C-alpha positions as CSV (number, residue, x, y, z in Angstrom):
1,M,-127.3,-1.1,146.9
2,S,-125.9,-2.7,143.8
3,M,-122.9,-5.0,144.0
4,R,-119.5,-3.5,143.2
5,I,-118.1,-5.8,140.5
6,A,-114.8,-5.3,138.7
7,F,-113.4,-7.0,135.6
8,F,-109.9,-7.9,135.0
9,G,-109.3,-9.3,131.6
10,G,-106.2,-10.5,129.8
11,S,-104.4,-13.4,128.0
12,F,-102.9,-14.6,131.3
13,D,-100.3,-16.5,129.2
14,P,-99.1,-17.3,131.8
15,P,-100.6,-15.5,134.9
16,H,-98.0,-14.1,137.1
17,L,-97.6,-11.9,140.4
18,G,-98.0,-8.8,138.5
19,H,-101.7,-9.8,137.9
20,K,-102.0,-10.8,141.5
21,A,-100.7,-7.5,142.6
22,L,-103.2,-5.5,140.5
23,V,-106.1,-7.6,141.9
24,D,-104.9,-7.3,145.5
25,S,-104.5,-3.5,145.1
26,A,-108.1,-3.1,143.7
27,L,-109.4,-5.1,146.4
28,A,-107.7,-3.0,148.9
29,Q,-108.6,0.4,147.5
30,L,-111.9,0.3,145.6
31,N,-114.3,-1.3,148.1
32,L,-115.3,-4.1,145.8
33,D,-117.7,-7.0,146.5
34,K,-116.2,-9.1,143.6
35,I,-113.5,-9.2,140.9
36,W,-114.1,-11.1,137.8
37,V,-110.8,-12.4,136.4
38,I,-111.7,-13.1,132.5
39,P,-108.9,-14.7,130.5
40,V,-109.4,-14.6,126.7
41,G,-110.0,-17.2,124.6
42,L,-108.8,-16.1,121.0
43,P,-107.4,-12.4,121.5
44,V,-108.5,-9.8,119.0
45,H,-105.1,-8.1,118.4
46,R,-102.7,-10.6,119.2
47,Q,-101.8,-14.3,119.3
48,L,-101.5,-16.6,122.2
49,S,-98.1,-18.5,122.7
50,G,-99.9,-21.8,122.1
51,K,-98.0,-23.4,124.8
52,A,-101.0,-23.3,127.4
53,S,-104.4,-24.5,126.9
54,P,-107.5,-22.4,128.0
55,K,-108.1,-25.1,130.6
56,Q,-104.5,-24.8,132.0
57,R,-104.8,-20.9,132.3
58,L,-108.1,-21.1,134.0
59,S,-106.6,-23.7,136.4
60,W,-103.5,-21.5,137.3
61,L,-105.9,-18.5,137.9
62,S,-108.0,-20.6,140.2
63,T,-104.9,-21.7,142.1
64,I,-103.4,-18.2,142.4
65,F,-106.6,-16.8,143.8
66,A,-107.9,-19.7,145.7
67,D,-107.6,-18.0,149.1
68,E,-109.6,-14.9,147.9
69,P,-113.3,-15.5,148.1
70,R,-114.0,-12.2,146.3
71,V,-112.2,-13.3,143.1
72,R,-114.2,-15.3,140.7
73,I,-112.6,-17.0,137.6
74,V,-114.9,-16.4,134.6
75,D,-114.8,-18.7,131.5
76,W,-117.0,-16.5,129.2
77,E,-114.3,-15.7,126.8
78,V,-112.2,-18.8,126.6
79,N,-115.5,-20.9,125.6
80,H,-115.8,-18.7,122.5
81,T,-114.4,-20.2,119.2
82,K,-113.9,-16.8,117.8
83,P,-112.1,-13.8,119.2
84,S,-114.4,-12.1,121.8
85,P,-113.6,-8.4,122.3
86,A,-114.2,-6.6,125.6
87,I,-117.2,-5.0,124.3
88,A,-119.1,-8.3,123.9
89,T,-118.3,-9.2,127.5
90,L,-119.6,-5.9,128.7
91,R,-122.9,-6.1,126.8
92,R,-123.4,-9.7,128.0
93,F,-122.9,-8.5,131.5
94,Q,-125.2,-5.5,131.2
95,A,-127.9,-7.8,129.8
96,E,-127.5,-10.2,132.8
97,N,-127.0,-7.5,135.3
98,P,-128.9,-4.3,134.1
99,N,-128.5,-2.5,137.5
100,I,-124.6,-3.0,137.9
101,I,-122.0,-0.7,136.3
102,P,-118.7,-2.8,136.4
103,I,-115.2,-1.3,136.9
104,W,-112.8,-2.5,134.4
105,L,-109.1,-2.9,135.9
106,M,-106.2,-2.3,133.7
107,G,-102.6,-1.2,133.7
108,L,-101.9,2.2,132.3
109,D,-100.4,0.6,129.2
110,S,-103.5,-1.0,128.5
111,F,-105.6,2.1,129.0
112,L,-103.3,4.0,126.4
113,D,-104.1,1.4,123.9
114,M,-107.9,1.4,124.4
115,P,-108.5,3.4,121.4
116,N,-107.5,0.4,119.2
117,W,-110.1,-1.8,121.0
118,V,-113.0,-3.1,118.9
119,E,-115.9,-0.5,118.9
120,Y,-114.1,2.1,121.2
121,P,-115.5,4.2,122.8
122,E,-118.7,2.4,123.2
123,H,-117.1,1.0,126.4
124,Q,-117.7,4.5,128.1
125,K,-121.5,3.6,128.2
126,L,-121.0,0.4,129.8
127,C,-118.4,0.5,132.5
128,N,-115.9,2.7,134.7
129,L,-112.3,2.2,134.5
130,A,-109.5,2.0,137.3
131,V,-106.1,2.4,135.9
132,F,-103.0,1.3,137.8
133,Q,-99.5,2.7,137.0
134,R,-96.7,0.4,136.0
135,E,-93.1,1.1,137.3
136,N,-92.0,1.9,133.8
137,I,-94.8,4.2,132.7
138,K,-95.3,7.2,135.0
139,K,-96.7,10.1,133.4
140,T,-99.8,12.2,133.1
141,V,-102.2,11.1,130.4
142,E,-105.3,12.5,128.8
143,T,-108.6,10.9,129.9
144,M,-109.6,10.3,126.3
145,G,-113.0,11.1,126.8
146,W,-113.5,9.4,130.1
147,K,-114.5,11.6,133.2
148,G,-111.9,11.7,135.8
149,T,-113.0,11.0,139.3
150,S,-111.1,10.6,142.5
151,T,-113.5,7.9,143.9
152,L,-115.7,5.3,142.0
153,N,-118.9,4.9,144.2
154,H,-122.2,2.9,143.3
155,R,-123.9,6.2,142.4
156,L,-121.7,7.0,139.4
157,D,-122.8,6.5,135.9
158,A,-120.7,4.9,133.5
159,G,-117.8,6.6,131.6
160,H,-115.6,7.6,134.5
161,V,-112.0,6.9,135.2
162,I,-109.8,6.8,138.3
163,F,-106.0,6.5,138.3
164,I,-104.6,4.5,141.2
165,N,-101.3,5.7,142.4
166,Q,-99.9,2.5,143.6
167,T,-97.4,1.1,141.1
168,L,-97.2,-2.6,140.0
169,P,-94.4,-4.9,139.4
170,D,-92.7,-4.2,136.1
171,I,-93.2,-7.7,134.7
172,S,-95.1,-9.0,131.6
173,A,-96.3,-12.3,130.4
174,T,-94.1,-11.8,127.4
175,Q,-91.0,-11.5,129.5
176,I,-91.7,-14.7,131.4
177,R,-92.4,-16.7,128.3
178,N,-89.1,-15.4,126.7
179,N,-87.2,-16.6,129.6
180,P,-89.2,-18.5,132.2
181,K,-86.4,-19.6,134.6
182,L,-85.0,-16.0,134.9
183,Q,-88.5,-14.7,135.6
184,Q,-89.6,-17.3,137.8
185,K,-89.5,-15.1,140.9
186,Y,-92.7,-13.4,139.4
187,L,-94.6,-16.8,139.4
188,H,-97.0,-17.7,142.2
189,Q,-95.2,-20.6,144.0
190,D,-98.2,-23.1,143.6
191,T,-98.1,-22.6,139.8
192,C,-94.5,-22.0,139.3
193,N,-93.4,-25.6,138.2
194,A,-96.3,-26.3,136.0
195,I,-95.7,-23.0,134.2
196,L,-92.0,-23.5,133.9
197,A,-92.6,-27.0,132.3
198,C,-95.2,-25.5,130.1
199,Y,-93.2,-22.7,128.8
200,A,-89.5,-23.7,129.3
201,S,-88.9,-24.3,125.5
202,G,-89.7,-22.9,122.2
203,E,-89.7,-19.6,120.3
204,F,-92.4,-17.2,121.3
205,N,-94.4,-14.1,119.7
206,K,-92.3,-11.0,120.8
207,E,-95.6,-8.8,120.9
208,R,-96.2,-7.5,124.5
209,T,-99.0,-9.3,126.3
210,T,-100.4,-8.1,129.8
């Protein structure tokens, strides 16, 4: 039987407890062997704050998930010198693991934005999706060509989507960057001080980042 591997990508600028809640929920509900947490290096459609280096973001993620052996922090995208879209990561994974169809984990807001992803909908040939609700986005949505399913098992071909009912904390990295001290309750205790020191001053891009 093939391993059940999920991807969780994002800027993680900075990583917060909303990210951890999504990973914990996926591990509890999807019977996964591994979750690959994949921070971006240079985003395709947005800018990073410029406050935290790739090394810092990787280190914080490693700290947050240090006690979870099923989580792997992957540096594929942060090592790129040019923007690396999700489709490139999926193609690399397929080339190295042809017998595994990964599950891409995301919030509902990210799912609604997928038509803007580079080379979409080619992703439907390379992965399945698990989409999590956010507390401020609760509505029935179209599957946008993905095949709806009530369970993701290893026998499914690519192109399926499951919607996870559990809601996630209503917090974003943008909110934390804009007021780190006010939002520090959403930071992991082992990274809180370092993140506050990194993001405590300066003006930040107002575009929403997950």
